[in-house]
N, CA, C and O atoms as a GROMACS GRO file, in nm:
protein
  476
    1MET      N    1   0.065  -0.119  -0.001
    1MET     CA    2  -0.011   0.001   0.000
    1MET      C    3   0.083   0.136   0.006
    1MET      O    4   0.179   0.147   0.082
    2SER      N    5   0.042   0.235  -0.085
    2SER     CA    6   0.131   0.361  -0.094
    2SER      C    7   0.089   0.438   0.040
    2SER      O    8  -0.018   0.437   0.100
    3ASP      N    9   0.206   0.505   0.066
    3ASP     CA   10   0.207   0.623   0.184
    3ASP      C   11   0.171   0.747   0.142
    3ASP      O   12   0.205   0.847   0.205
    4HIS      N   13   0.103   0.755   0.036
    4HIS     CA   14   0.072   0.883  -0.032
    4HIS      C   15  -0.067   0.863  -0.130
    4HIS      O   16  -0.085   0.752  -0.180
    5PRO      N   17  -0.155   0.964  -0.153
    5PRO     CA   18  -0.251   0.936  -0.231
    5PRO      C   19  -0.217   0.915  -0.364
    5PRO      O   20  -0.115   0.964  -0.412
    6ILE      N   21  -0.300   0.839  -0.435
    6ILE     CA   22  -0.262   0.784  -0.583
    6ILE      C   23  -0.381   0.831  -0.668
    6ILE      O   24  -0.498   0.808  -0.638
    7PRO      N   25  -0.340   0.902  -0.780
    7PRO     CA   26  -0.452   0.942  -0.890
    7PRO      C   27  -0.542   0.822  -0.940
    7PRO      O   28  -0.506   0.713  -0.986
    8VAL      N   29  -0.658   0.867  -0.919
    8VAL     CA   30  -0.769   0.778  -1.001
    8VAL      C   31  -0.818   0.834  -1.122
    8VAL      O   32  -0.902   0.768  -1.182
    9ASP      N   33  -0.787   0.928  -1.163
    9ASP     CA   34  -0.834   0.978  -1.288
    9ASP      C   35  -0.733   1.106  -1.319
    9ASP      O   36  -0.696   1.171  -1.222
   10ILE      N   37  -0.691   1.142  -1.436
   10ILE     CA   38  -0.600   1.257  -1.482
   10ILE      C   39  -0.669   1.281  -1.616
   10ILE      O   40  -0.665   1.204  -1.712
   11THR      N   41  -0.734   1.401  -1.610
   11THR     CA   42  -0.802   1.460  -1.746
   11THR      C   43  -0.722   1.581  -1.777
   11THR      O   44  -0.680   1.659  -1.691
   12LEU      N   45  -0.700   1.596  -1.921
   12LEU     CA   46  -0.644   1.739  -1.958
   12LEU      C   47  -0.745   1.800  -2.036
   12LEU      O   48  -0.788   1.754  -2.142
   13HIS      N   49  -0.793   1.934  -1.966
   13HIS     CA   50  -0.885   2.019  -2.043
   13HIS      C   51  -0.806   2.112  -2.146
   13HIS      O   52  -0.761   2.224  -2.124
   14SER      N   53  -0.802   2.054  -2.240
   14SER     CA   54  -0.701   2.124  -2.359
   14SER      C   55  -0.730   2.285  -2.390
   14SER      O   56  -0.640   2.368  -2.406
   15LYS      N   57  -0.889   2.315  -2.395
   15LYS     CA   58  -0.923   2.434  -2.435
   15LYS      C   59  -0.888   2.522  -2.296
   15LYS      O   60  -0.817   2.619  -2.321
   16SER      N   61  -0.918   2.510  -2.177
   16SER     CA   62  -0.883   2.583  -2.062
   16SER      C   63  -0.738   2.581  -2.023
   16SER      O   64  -0.688   2.672  -1.958
   17LYS      N   65  -0.662   2.459  -2.070
   17LYS     CA   66  -0.519   2.452  -2.044
   17LYS      C   67  -0.507   2.393  -1.898
   17LYS      O   68  -0.413   2.422  -1.825
   18VAL      N   69  -0.599   2.318  -1.866
   18VAL     CA   70  -0.590   2.268  -1.706
   18VAL      C   71  -0.586   2.111  -1.719
   18VAL      O   72  -0.651   2.039  -1.795
   19LEU      N   73  -0.489   2.076  -1.622
   19LEU     CA   74  -0.503   1.909  -1.570
   19LEU      C   75  -0.545   1.905  -1.468
   19LEU      O   76  -0.498   1.964  -1.371
   20GLU      N   77  -0.655   1.825  -1.470
   20GLU     CA   78  -0.746   1.790  -1.374
   20GLU      C   79  -0.701   1.676  -1.287
   20GLU      O   80  -0.723   1.577  -1.357
   21VAL      N   81  -0.640   1.627  -1.150
   21VAL     CA   82  -0.601   1.524  -1.106
   21VAL      C   83  -0.692   1.482  -0.996
   21VAL      O   84  -0.700   1.561  -0.902
   22ARG      N   85  -0.759   1.377  -0.991
   22ARG     CA   86  -0.827   1.339  -0.884
   22ARG      C   87  -0.763   1.217  -0.794
   22ARG      O   88  -0.708   1.124  -0.853
   23PHE      N   89  -0.769   1.219  -0.683
   23PHE     CA   90  -0.672   1.133  -0.607
   23PHE      C   91  -0.776   1.037  -0.540
   23PHE      O   92  -0.894   1.061  -0.512
   24ASP      N   93  -0.697   0.912  -0.520
   24ASP     CA   94  -0.809   0.831  -0.413
   24ASP      C   95  -0.831   0.850  -0.264
   24ASP      O   96  -0.883   0.765  -0.192
   25ASP      N   97  -0.775   1.001  -0.213
   25ASP     CA   98  -0.831   1.007  -0.107
   25ASP      C   99  -0.944   1.136  -0.111
   25ASP      O  100  -0.972   1.212  -0.018
   26GLY      N  101  -0.993   1.136  -0.242
   26GLY     CA  102  -1.095   1.225  -0.248
   26GLY      C  103  -1.080   1.348  -0.308
   26GLY      O  104  -1.174   1.401  -0.369
   27ALA      N  105  -0.937   1.414  -0.292
   27ALA     CA  106  -0.867   1.524  -0.339
   27ALA      C  107  -0.912   1.518  -0.496
   27ALA      O  108  -0.940   1.421  -0.565
   28CYS      N  109  -0.906   1.668  -0.529
   28CYS     CA  110  -0.922   1.696  -0.674
   28CYS      C  111  -0.852   1.830  -0.721
   28CYS      O  112  -0.891   1.938  -0.678
   29PHE      N  113  -0.757   1.821  -0.803
   29PHE     CA  114  -0.684   1.946  -0.815
   29PHE      C  115  -0.692   1.988  -0.966
   29PHE      O  116  -0.685   1.905  -1.057
   30LYS      N  117  -0.706   2.122  -0.984
   30LYS     CA  118  -0.718   2.158  -1.111
   30LYS      C  119  -0.598   2.256  -1.151
   30LYS      O  120  -0.608   2.377  -1.131
   31LEU      N  121  -0.465   2.187  -1.219
   31LEU     CA  122  -0.348   2.255  -1.208
   31LEU      C  123  -0.348   2.296  -1.344
   31LEU      O  124  -0.376   2.215  -1.433
   32PRO      N  125  -0.315   2.436  -1.373
   32PRO     CA  126  -0.292   2.481  -1.510
   32PRO      C  127  -0.160   2.439  -1.556
   32PRO      O  128  -0.062   2.412  -1.486
   33CYS      N  129  -0.170   2.438  -1.688
   33CYS     CA  130  -0.047   2.382  -1.757
   33CYS      C  131   0.075   2.502  -1.733
   33CYS      O  132   0.194   2.474  -1.717
   34GLU      N  133   0.032   2.608  -1.733
   34GLU     CA  134   0.146   2.707  -1.704
   34GLU      C  135   0.222   2.692  -1.570
   34GLU      O  136   0.339   2.731  -1.567
   35TYR      N  137   0.170   2.644  -1.466
   35TYR     CA  138   0.167   2.609  -1.326
   35TYR      C  139   0.269   2.477  -1.313
   35TYR      O  140   0.366   2.463  -1.238
   36LEU      N  141   0.214   2.380  -1.418
   36LEU     CA  142   0.304   2.254  -1.421
   36LEU      C  143   0.420   2.280  -1.501
   36LEU      O  144   0.519   2.216  -1.465
   37ARG      N  145   0.437   2.360  -1.604
   37ARG     CA  146   0.577   2.385  -1.672
   37ARG      C  147   0.663   2.460  -1.583
   37ARG      O  148   0.777   2.420  -1.561
   38VAL      N  149   0.594   2.614  -1.504
   38VAL     CA  150   0.689   2.636  -1.406
   38VAL      C  151   0.748   2.577  -1.286
   38VAL      O  152   0.842   2.632  -1.229
   39PHE      N  153   0.696   2.466  -1.245
   39PHE     CA  154   0.715   2.392  -1.135
   39PHE      C  155   0.750   2.249  -1.198
   39PHE      O  156   0.712   2.152  -1.132
   40SER      N  157   0.808   2.228  -1.301
   40SER     CA  158   0.882   2.122  -1.385
   40SER      C  159   0.973   2.029  -1.269
   40SER      O  160   1.055   2.081  -1.194
   41PRO      N  161   0.944   1.904  -1.271
   41PRO     CA  162   1.058   1.852  -1.168
   41PRO      C  163   1.160   1.782  -1.255
   41PRO      O  164   1.200   1.669  -1.229
   42SER      N  165   1.206   1.861  -1.370
   42SER     CA  166   1.290   1.814  -1.447
   42SER      C  167   1.454   1.848  -1.388
   42SER      O  168   1.488   1.945  -1.321
   43GLY      N  169   1.527   1.753  -1.429
   43GLY     CA  170   1.690   1.786  -1.364
   43GLY      C  171   1.708   1.932  -1.418
   43GLY      O  172   1.741   2.010  -1.329
   44GLU      N  173   1.695   1.983  -1.529
   44GLU     CA  174   1.743   2.084  -1.572
   44GLU      C  175   1.660   2.225  -1.506
   44GLU      O  176   1.709   2.338  -1.499
   45VAL      N  177   1.536   2.187  -1.466
   45VAL     CA  178   1.476   2.285  -1.388
   45VAL      C  179   1.506   2.292  -1.231
   45VAL      O  180   1.502   2.397  -1.167
   46ARG      N  181   1.536   2.176  -1.182
   46ARG     CA  182   1.571   2.181  -1.058
   46ARG      C  183   1.721   2.236  -1.027
   46ARG      O  184   1.753   2.281  -0.917
   47ALA      N  185   1.798   2.227  -1.125
   47ALA     CA  186   1.956   2.275  -1.093
   47ALA      C  187   1.932   2.444  -1.112
   47ALA      O  188   2.016   2.518  -1.062
   48ARG      N  189   1.841   2.490  -1.169
   48ARG     CA  190   1.835   2.660  -1.181
   48ARG      C  191   1.718   2.671  -1.090
   48ARG      O  192   1.638   2.755  -1.130
   49ARG      N  193   1.684   2.615  -0.985
   49ARG     CA  194   1.575   2.655  -0.885
   49ARG      C  195   1.637   2.768  -0.797
   49ARG      O  196   1.756   2.786  -0.772
   50GLY      N  197   1.535   2.838  -0.758
   50GLY     CA  198   1.571   2.952  -0.665
   50GLY      C  199   1.496   2.898  -0.506
   50GLY      O  200   1.434   2.794  -0.485
   51SER      N  201   1.519   2.976  -0.439
   51SER     CA  202   1.482   2.950  -0.267
   51SER      C  203   1.316   2.913  -0.282
   51SER      O  204   1.274   2.817  -0.218
   52SER      N  205   1.218   2.997  -0.373
   52SER     CA  206   1.099   2.954  -0.383
   52SER      C  207   1.068   2.817  -0.423
   52SER      O  208   0.960   2.765  -0.394
   53GLY      N  209   1.166   2.754  -0.493
   53GLY     CA  210   1.127   2.621  -0.545
   53GLY      C  211   1.064   2.600  -0.682
   53GLY      O  212   1.006   2.501  -0.726
   54SER      N  213   1.093   2.739  -0.749
   54SER     CA  214   1.075   2.710  -0.889
   54SER      C  215   1.192   2.821  -0.978
   54SER      O  216   1.239   2.929  -0.943
   55ILE      N  217   1.211   2.742  -1.100
   55ILE     CA  218   1.264   2.839  -1.158
   55ILE      C  219   1.201   2.972  -1.235
   55ILE      O  220   1.084   2.959  -1.270
   56LEU      N  221   1.254   3.079  -1.260
   56LEU     CA  222   1.185   3.180  -1.294
   56LEU      C  223   1.175   3.169  -1.439
   56LEU      O  224   1.270   3.199  -1.511
   57VAL      N  225   1.070   3.129  -1.483
   57VAL     CA  226   1.033   3.107  -1.626
   57VAL      C  227   0.904   3.220  -1.672
   57VAL      O  228   0.787   3.222  -1.635
   58SER      N  229   0.968   3.294  -1.752
   58SER     CA  230   0.857   3.383  -1.808
   58SER      C  231   0.813   3.363  -1.958
   58SER      O  232   0.881   3.302  -2.040
   59GLY      N  233   0.689   3.425  -1.985
   59GLY     CA  234   0.654   3.415  -2.139
   59GLY      C  235   0.568   3.268  -2.148
   59GLY      O  236   0.568   3.215  -2.259
   60LYS      N  237   0.503   3.206  -2.053
   60LYS     CA  238   0.449   3.064  -2.043
   60LYS      C  239   0.297   3.091  -2.035
   60LYS      O  240   0.216   2.999  -2.040
   61ARG      N  241   0.264   3.209  -2.024
   61ARG     CA  242   0.124   3.213  -1.983
   61ARG      C  243   0.016   3.119  -2.096
   61ARG      O  244  -0.091   3.070  -2.061
   62ASP      N  245   0.067   3.111  -2.217
   62ASP     CA  246  -0.038   3.020  -2.272
   62ASP      C  247   0.031   2.896  -2.324
   62ASP      O  248   0.004   2.856  -2.438
   63VAL      N  249   0.123   2.830  -2.244
   63VAL     CA  250   0.177   2.696  -2.275
   63VAL      C  251   0.051   2.607  -2.254
   63VAL      O  252  -0.043   2.632  -2.177
   64GLY      N  253   0.064   2.494  -2.338
   64GLY     CA  254  -0.030   2.396  -2.316
   64GLY      C  255   0.053   2.258  -2.300
   64GLY      O  256   0.176   2.246  -2.298
   65ILE      N  257  -0.047   2.157  -2.288
   65ILE     CA  258   0.005   2.012  -2.295
   65ILE      C  259  -0.034   1.940  -2.414
   65ILE      O  260  -0.152   1.942  -2.449
   66GLU      N  261   0.051   1.879  -2.478
   66GLU     CA  262   0.020   1.819  -2.622
   66GLU      C  263   0.008   1.665  -2.593
   66GLU      O  264  -0.060   1.595  -2.667
   67ASP      N  265   0.071   1.618  -2.492
   67ASP     CA  266   0.068   1.484  -2.486
   67ASP      C  267   0.085   1.427  -2.316
   67ASP      O  268   0.160   1.490  -2.242
   68ILE      N  269   0.015   1.314  -2.267
   68ILE     CA  270   0.049   1.266  -2.142
   68ILE      C  271   0.068   1.142  -2.144
   68ILE      O  272  -0.012   1.067  -2.199
   69ARG      N  273   0.191   1.095  -2.076
   69ARG     CA  274   0.242   0.941  -2.079
   69ARG      C  275   0.247   0.863  -1.952
   69ARG      O  276   0.344   0.886  -1.880
   70MET      N  277   0.189   0.804  -1.926
   70MET     CA  278   0.213   0.692  -1.826
   70MET      C  279   0.336   0.662  -1.792
   70MET      O  280   0.403   0.639  -1.892
   71VAL      N  281   0.407   0.650  -1.672
   71VAL     CA  282   0.538   0.600  -1.673
   71VAL      C  283   0.545   0.481  -1.550
   71VAL      O  284   0.573   0.514  -1.434
   72GLY      N  285   0.520   0.365  -1.580
   72GLY     CA  286   0.491   0.264  -1.466
   72GLY      C  287   0.354   0.292  -1.404
   72GLY      O  288   0.244   0.325  -1.450
   73GLN      N  289   0.393   0.272  -1.302
   73GLN     CA  290   0.255   0.304  -1.206
   73GLN      C  291   0.273   0.416  -1.061
   73GLN      O  292   0.222   0.423  -0.949
   74TYR      N  293   0.380   0.498  -1.146
   74TYR     CA  294   0.422   0.599  -1.061
   74TYR      C  295   0.416   0.726  -1.080
   74TYR      O  296   0.403   0.813  -0.994
   75ALA      N  297   0.425   0.737  -1.187
   75ALA     CA  298   0.425   0.899  -1.255
   75ALA      C  299   0.355   0.931  -1.393
   75ALA      O  300   0.311   0.844  -1.468
   76VAL      N  301   0.352   1.053  -1.414
   76VAL     CA  302   0.336   1.082  -1.577
   76VAL      C  303   0.445   1.178  -1.646
   76VAL      O  304   0.513   1.255  -1.578
   77LYS      N  305   0.454   1.169  -1.768
   77LYS     CA  306   0.548   1.244  -1.831
   77LYS      C  307   0.450   1.329  -1.921
   77LYS      O  308   0.369   1.282  -2.001
   78LEU      N  309   0.473   1.472  -1.892
   78LEU     CA  310   0.402   1.574  -1.965
   78LEU      C  311   0.505   1.623  -2.076
   78LEU      O  312   0.625   1.644  -2.065
   79PHE      N  313   0.416   1.636  -2.193
   79PHE     CA  314   0.475   1.697  -2.320
   79PHE      C  315   0.407   1.833  -2.339
   79PHE      O  316   0.289   1.853  -2.370
   80PHE      N  317   0.501   1.919  -2.317
   80PHE     CA  318   0.443   2.060  -2.329
   80PHE      C  319   0.464   2.120  -2.478
   80PHE      O  320   0.551   2.080  -2.555
   81ASP      N  321   0.370   2.221  -2.506
   81ASP     CA  322   0.391   2.239  -2.664
   81ASP      C  323   0.497   2.348  -2.678
   81ASP      O  324   0.504   2.403  -2.788
   82ASP      N  325   0.575   2.383  -2.589
   82ASP     CA  326   0.708   2.464  -2.576
   82ASP      C  327   0.821   2.387  -2.612
   82ASP      O  328   0.930   2.442  -2.628
   83GLY      N  329   0.806   2.246  -2.629
   83GLY     CA  330   0.900   2.154  -2.641
   83GLY      C  331   0.962   2.082  -2.512
   83GLY      O  332   1.043   1.989  -2.514
   84HIS      N  333   0.914   2.137  -2.413
   84HIS     CA  334   0.984   2.071  -2.266
   84HIS      C  335   0.890   1.970  -2.245
   84HIS      O  336   0.769   1.969  -2.262
   85ASN      N  337   0.990   1.860  -2.192
   85ASN     CA  338   0.911   1.720  -2.172
   85ASN      C  339   1.014   1.640  -2.109
   85ASN      O  340   1.016   1.523  -2.146
   86SER      N  341   1.113   1.680  -2.009
   86SER     CA  342   1.213   1.610  -1.955
   86SER      C  343   1.170   1.596  -1.803
   86SER      O  344   1.254   1.551  -1.725
   87GLY      N  345   1.059   1.629  -1.759
   87GLY     CA  346   1.008   1.607  -1.621
   87GLY      C  347   0.929   1.507  -1.583
   87GLY      O  348   0.826   1.491  -1.650
   88LEU      N  349   0.953   1.421  -1.479
   88LEU     CA  350   0.845   1.308  -1.450
   88LEU      C  351   0.767   1.342  -1.327
   88LEU      O  352   0.821   1.345  -1.216
   89TYR      N  353   0.644   1.366  -1.346
   89TYR     CA  354   0.544   1.395  -1.220
   89TYR      C  355   0.525   1.281  -1.154
   89TYR      O  356   0.446   1.200  -1.203
   90ASP      N  357   0.580   1.257  -1.053
   90ASP     CA  358   0.519   1.141  -0.989
   90ASP      C  359   0.428   1.198  -0.895
   90ASP      O  360   0.418   1.318  -0.871
   91TRP      N  361   0.344   1.075  -0.827
   91TRP     CA  362   0.214   1.093  -0.784
   91TRP      C  363   0.227   1.188  -0.665
   91TRP      O  364   0.142   1.276  -0.654
   92ARG      N  365   0.337   1.175  -0.564
   92ARG     CA  366   0.357   1.248  -0.450
   92ARG      C  367   0.370   1.392  -0.497
   92ARG      O  368   0.310   1.484  -0.440
   93TYR      N  369   0.449   1.410  -0.601
   93TYR     CA  370   0.479   1.578  -0.648
   93TYR      C  371   0.362   1.636  -0.706
   93TYR      O  372   0.343   1.757  -0.708
   94LEU      N  373   0.283   1.550  -0.752
   94LEU     CA  374   0.143   1.627  -0.794
   94LEU      C  375   0.062   1.648  -0.726
   94LEU      O  376  -0.013   1.744  -0.741
   95TYR      N  377   0.050   1.539  -0.606
   95TYR     CA  378  -0.022   1.626  -0.512
   95TYR      C  379   0.021   1.702  -0.416
   95TYR      O  380  -0.061   1.738  -0.332
   96GLU      N  381   0.156   1.745  -0.404
   96GLU     CA  382   0.213   1.837  -0.345
   96GLU      C  383   0.175   1.961  -0.416
   96GLU      O  384   0.123   2.055  -0.356
   97LEU      N  385   0.199   1.961  -0.545
   97LEU     CA  386   0.161   2.111  -0.654
   97LEU      C  387   0.034   2.126  -0.597
   97LEU      O  388   0.019   2.236  -0.543
   98GLY      N  389  -0.081   2.038  -0.592
   98GLY     CA  390  -0.206   2.041  -0.561
   98GLY      C  391  -0.233   2.159  -0.435
   98GLY      O  392  -0.290   2.268  -0.426
   99THR      N  393  -0.152   2.062  -0.341
   99THR     CA  394  -0.206   2.110  -0.186
   99THR      C  395  -0.114   2.234  -0.160
   99THR      O  396  -0.117   2.290  -0.050
  100GLN      N  397  -0.038   2.275  -0.254
  100GLN     CA  398   0.053   2.398  -0.215
  100GLN      C  399   0.031   2.483  -0.345
  100GLN      O  400   0.108   2.576  -0.368
  101GLN      N  401  -0.049   2.460  -0.411
  101GLN     CA  402  -0.087   2.535  -0.549
  101GLN      C  403  -0.072   2.695  -0.525
  101GLN      O  404   0.014   2.763  -0.580
  102GLU      N  405  -0.170   2.742  -0.435
  102GLU     CA  406  -0.181   2.883  -0.397
  102GLU      C  407  -0.037   2.956  -0.344
  102GLU      O  408   0.008   3.062  -0.386
  103GLU      N  409   0.008   2.888  -0.263
  103GLU     CA  410   0.143   2.926  -0.191
  103GLU      C  411   0.249   2.937  -0.312
  103GLU      O  412   0.323   3.034  -0.328
  104ASN      N  413   0.245   2.842  -0.382
  104ASN     CA  414   0.372   2.836  -0.489
  104ASN      C  415   0.340   2.914  -0.585
  104ASN      O  416   0.434   2.956  -0.652
  105TRP      N  417   0.221   2.953  -0.616
  105TRP     CA  418   0.164   3.013  -0.749
  105TRP      C  419   0.209   3.201  -0.703
  105TRP      O  420   0.253   3.277  -0.788
  106GLN      N  421   0.190   3.237  -0.575
  106GLN     CA  422   0.190   3.347  -0.513
  106GLN      C  423   0.325   3.404  -0.518
  106GLN      O  424   0.356   3.516  -0.558
  107ALA      N  425   0.418   3.291  -0.461
  107ALA     CA  426   0.571   3.318  -0.469
  107ALA      C  427   0.606   3.345  -0.604
  107ALA      O  428   0.675   3.444  -0.630
  108TYR      N  429   0.568   3.273  -0.689
  108TYR     CA  430   0.600   3.265  -0.838
  108TYR      C  431   0.580   3.408  -0.904
  108TYR      O  432   0.669   3.457  -0.974
  109LEU      N  433   0.463   3.473  -0.880
  109LEU     CA  434   0.420   3.587  -0.918
  109LEU      C  435   0.499   3.697  -0.868
  109LEU      O  436   0.515   3.794  -0.944
  110LYS      N  437   0.559   3.698  -0.733
  110LYS     CA  438   0.642   3.764  -0.656
  110LYS      C  439   0.747   3.786  -0.718
  110LYS      O  440   0.785   3.902  -0.733
  111ARG      N  441   0.812   3.687  -0.763
  111ARG     CA  442   0.962   3.652  -0.809
  111ARG      C  443   0.950   3.719  -0.949
  111ARG      O  444   1.041   3.793  -0.984
  112LEU      N  445   0.836   3.698  -1.036
  112LEU     CA  446   0.819   3.773  -1.174
  112LEU      C  447   0.816   3.902  -1.148
  112LEU      O  448   0.890   3.973  -1.215
  113ALA      N  449   0.742   3.953  -1.060
  113ALA     CA  450   0.713   4.109  -1.043
  113ALA      C  451   0.867   4.180  -0.993
  113ALA      O  452   0.907   4.285  -1.043
  114ALA      N  453   0.938   4.109  -0.895
  114ALA     CA  454   1.093   4.142  -0.856
  114ALA      C  455   1.187   4.155  -0.998
  114ALA      O  456   1.268   4.245  -1.019
  115ALA      N  457   1.162   4.065  -1.073
  115ALA     CA  458   1.249   4.031  -1.187
  115ALA      C  459   1.202   4.131  -1.300
  115ALA      O  460   1.270   4.153  -1.399
  116ASN      N  461   1.085   4.187  -1.278
  116ASN     CA  462   1.015   4.286  -1.389
  116ASN      C  463   0.993   4.176  -1.531
  116ASN      O  464   1.023   4.209  -1.646
  117ALA      N  465   0.944   4.066  -1.498
  117ALA     CA  466   0.915   3.966  -1.625
  117ALA      C  467   0.757   3.968  -1.608
  117ALA      O  468   0.691   4.005  -1.510
  118SER      N  469   0.715   3.921  -1.728
  118SER     CA  470   0.576   3.884  -1.733
  118SER      C  471   0.575   3.728  -1.779
  118SER      O  472   0.664   3.660  -1.831
  119ARG      N  473   0.455   3.700  -1.743
  119ARG     CA  474   0.403   3.563  -1.751
  119ARG      C  475   0.404   3.530  -1.891
  119ARG      O  476   0.365   3.419  -1.928
   0.00000   0.00000   0.00000
């Protein structure tokens, strides 16, 4: 048995650019593609992360997801339409992104403002 919630449904809403993830504990998160891209777990992004836990990525307001592929029984690989596809979103990380979405997003927006950058 897993020590963390497991997704029971993952739905991409292409038009609104939102990935909806429902977990076996009843939690449901609507994660914008831009948010998932900004907080990518890829090695290249992790290497350049700041203290807020995200790389400062600008100009991704309209990024979308082109494809989602299951990786075993523990993760998904997201293929973004800007060519980024090197991160594996394991179930624990997706759940964390959902539960910490507001906090993460506000910290990201503050970093953008401090850098005089736009989404």
